[in-house]
LOVODO-509998 format. One record per residue (C-alpha): y, x, z. Coordinates in steps of 0.2 Angstrom, whole numbers, m for minus. Layout:
<rs>
R / Y / X / Z $
...
</rs>
This chain:
<rs>
R / m2 / 212 / m672 $
R / 10 / 208 / m656 $
R / m3 / 215 / m644 $
R / m5 / 232 / m635 $
R / m23 / 230 / m634 $
R / m36 / 237 / m645 $
R / m49 / 218 / m642 $
R / m46 / 202 / m638 $
R / m59 / 198 / m628 $
R / m61 / 190 / m610 $
R / m63 / 203 / m595 $
R / m82 / 199 / m596 $
R / m84 / 212 / m609 $
R / m75 / 225 / m599 $
R / m87 / 220 / m583 $
R / m100 / 222 / m596 $
R / m94 / 239 / m605 $
R / m89 / 248 / m591 $
R / m103 / 257 / m586 $
R / m110 / 261 / m606 $
R / m90 / 268 / m609 $
R / m94 / 281 / m592 $
R / m107 / 288 / m600 $
R / m98 / 292 / m616 $
R / m98 / 289 / m636 $
R / m118 / 293 / m635 $
R / m119 / 276 / m624 $
R / m109 / 265 / m636 $
R / m119 / 271 / m651 $
R / m133 / 266 / m643 $
R / m128 / 247 / m641 $
R / m124 / 246 / m656 $
R / m140 / 250 / m664 $
R / m147 / 241 / m650 $
R / m139 / 226 / m658 $
R / m144 / 232 / m673 $
R / m162 / 232 / m671 $
R / m161 / 216 / m661 $
R / m152 / 203 / m671 $
R / m162 / 213 / m687 $
R / m178 / 212 / m679 $
R / m175 / 191 / m671 $
R / m168 / 187 / m690 $
R / m187 / 195 / m695 $
R / m196 / 187 / m684 $
R / m186 / 168 / m688 $
R / m193 / 169 / m707 $
R / m208 / 176 / m703 $
R / m213 / 158 / m692 $
R / m205 / 145 / m701 $
R / m204 / 136 / m716 $
R / m194 / 133 / m730 $
R / m181 / 124 / m724 $
R / m177 / 138 / m708 $
R / m178 / 150 / m726 $
R / m167 / 137 / m734 $
R / m153 / 139 / m721 $
R / m155 / 157 / m715 $
R / m152 / 164 / m733 $
R / m133 / 155 / m735 $
R / m129 / 163 / m722 $
R / m137 / 184 / m722 $
R / m122 / 191 / m726 $
R / m114 / 184 / m712 $
R / m130 / 188 / m702 $
R / m129 / 207 / m709 $
R / m110 / 209 / m706 $
R / m116 / 202 / m687 $
R / m128 / 216 / m686 $
R / m117 / 229 / m690 $
R / m101 / 226 / m681 $
R / m106 / 238 / m668 $
R / m96 / 227 / m658 $
R / m102 / 211 / m646 $
R / m106 / 200 / m663 $
R / m125 / 203 / m664 $
R / m129 / 198 / m647 $
R / m118 / 185 / m647 $
R / m129 / 178 / m663 $
R / m144 / 179 / m651 $
R / m138 / 171 / m635 $
R / m132 / 156 / m650 $
R / m152 / 154 / m655 $
R / m157 / 156 / m639 $
R / m145 / 142 / m637 $
R / m154 / 133 / m651 $
R / m172 / 135 / m644 $
R / m167 / 133 / m626 $
R / m163 / 117 / m632 $
R / m178 / 111 / m644 $
R / m190 / 116 / m632 $
R / m182 / 105 / m618 $
R / m172 / 120 / m607 $
R / m156 / 112 / m610 $
R / m149 / 120 / m593 $
R / m153 / 137 / m599 $
R / m147 / 135 / m613 $
R / m128 / 128 / m604 $
R / m131 / 145 / m596 $
R / m133 / 154 / m612 $
R / m119 / 147 / m620 $
R / m110 / 153 / m604 $
R / m111 / 170 / m605 $
R / m107 / 170 / m620 $
R / m91 / 161 / m621 $
R / m87 / 174 / m607 $
R / m91 / 192 / m620 $
R / m84 / 181 / m634 $
R / m74 / 162 / m633 $
R / m78 / 153 / m648 $
R / m93 / 151 / m642 $
R / m88 / 139 / m628 $
R / m87 / 124 / m642 $
R / m105 / 123 / m642 $
R / m103 / 112 / m627 $
R / m93 / 99 / m635 $
R / m112 / 98 / m645 $
R / m117 / 95 / m629 $
R / m106 / 82 / m621 $
R / m108 / 73 / m639 $
R / m128 / 73 / m636 $
R / m124 / 68 / m618 $
R / m135 / 86 / m611 $
R / m129 / 83 / m594 $
R / m137 / 98 / m586 $
R / m135 / 107 / m602 $
R / m115 / 105 / m595 $
R / m124 / 110 / m578 $
R / m131 / 124 / m583 $
R / m116 / 130 / m595 $
R / m103 / 126 / m578 $
R / m113 / 136 / m564 $
R / m120 / 151 / m576 $
R / m98 / 151 / m581 $
R / m95 / 149 / m561 $
R / m105 / 165 / m557 $
R / m98 / 176 / m572 $
R / m79 / 171 / m567 $
R / m86 / 178 / m551 $
R / m93 / 193 / m558 $
R / m79 / 195 / m571 $
R / m64 / 195 / m559 $
R / m72 / 203 / m546 $
R / m76 / 220 / m560 $
R / m62 / 218 / m570 $
R / m49 / 213 / m556 $
R / m37 / 191 / m557 $
R / m23 / 203 / m565 $
R / m32 / 208 / m583 $
R / m37 / 192 / m580 $
R / m16 / 186 / m581 $
R / m17 / 200 / m595 $
R / m30 / 192 / m604 $
R / m21 / 176 / m601 $
R / m5 / 182 / m607 $
R / m8 / 193 / m622 $
R / m23 / 176 / m630 $
R / m8 / 165 / m629 $
R / 4 / 177 / m638 $
R / m9 / 180 / m651 $
R / m11 / 161 / m654 $
R / 5 / 155 / m657 $
R / 12 / 172 / m665 $
R / m1 / 186 / m668 $
R / m15 / 179 / m677 $
R / m20 / 184 / m693 $
R / m21 / 172 / m706 $
R / m39 / 174 / m704 $
R / m42 / 166 / m688 $
R / m45 / 151 / m684 $
R / m28 / 147 / m679 $
R / m18 / 156 / m692 $
R / m30 / 148 / m706 $
R / m24 / 130 / m697 $
R / m9 / 134 / m699 $
R / m6 / 144 / m717 $
</rs>
């Protein structure tokens, strides 16, 4: 409530959305539809190719998948990136898994927690991929959004984490 910004996402998301915004509302509608189609298709493929165990995992989180799919925000793509982390890691492509975590965290901070999973597993190639991709994405973000926007993001994030967290956010849940 104390932030005067429409969303609280890292500046890289604004860099990604800038070309869409220049194209106007139809491009943003297309973005939302692309999220529905991409995550919906991925979910159906995972169900079709998986066994009972995978279905038992997907079924209880189905409502969350649907909510992410229909949000029209970056959420469907974040879920797809996390699925990509899982697939890449399972197939032994640790550096790719790390790079996907960096991209997901560059668009929305929460996926950075997956880095801890790499540390606990001792998957240093994944950490290397995360750091390398994070450095490249950081440069892209700085060039695309500018230093002032990054500093403003850090300031708003700090205020929101302490004073403006909703009761449903992680910080608000812990505080309450």
